[in-house]
N, C-alpha and C positions, 0 to 999 in steps of 0.2 A: 502375543500375536505376531506372526511372521508376515512381513510385507513382501509382496511379489516382486515389485520393481521399484526400488528406492529412487532411481533416476526419474522415473515417470511421476512419482509423487512430488519430488522436488520441483520439477518443471511445472506441475499443476499449481503448487504453492507460489511459485514465482509469478505465474500469470495472475493468480488471485491477488497477489501483492500489488501488481501493476494496476489491476482493475480497482482495487480499494483506493490506491493513491490517486488515480484519475477522478474517481467519484468524490473524494475528499476535496480535491481542487475545484471541481465543479460546484459543490455545495458551498465552498468558501467564496467563490466568485458571486454566487447568488446572494450569499449573506452580506457581502460588501455592498452589493447593489441595493439591498433592503436595509442597509445601515445597521445590521446586527453584527457588530464588530467582535463580540465575545465568541460567537459561533464561528466567525471567519478565522479568528486566531486558533481556535480549537481544531478546525479542519486543516489549517496550515501545519499544526503540530502533527496531526495524523499523517499528512502527506510526507512530511520530513521523516517521520518514523518509518514509513513504508519504503522510502528511498534507502534508509539505513538497513532495513530488513532485506531489500533487494540486493544490496551490495554484499551482505553476509551470505545469502543463499547463492549468489553468483560465485563467491569464493568456494563454497562447499561443493557446488556442482563440478567445478574444474578438477 
């Protein structure tokens, strides 16, 4: 399958990465408030992984 515009796809994936990271942070904050620390740690790991992905994609787009 041939992609029409790879730059547009990378930009869309980058935005999706940011949204997932922010959602993970929000869920982590709620989990800490409700004293569900395992969920909070898991969401922190997801947010950190999304930061890593964002940096990788940022290098690829340039």
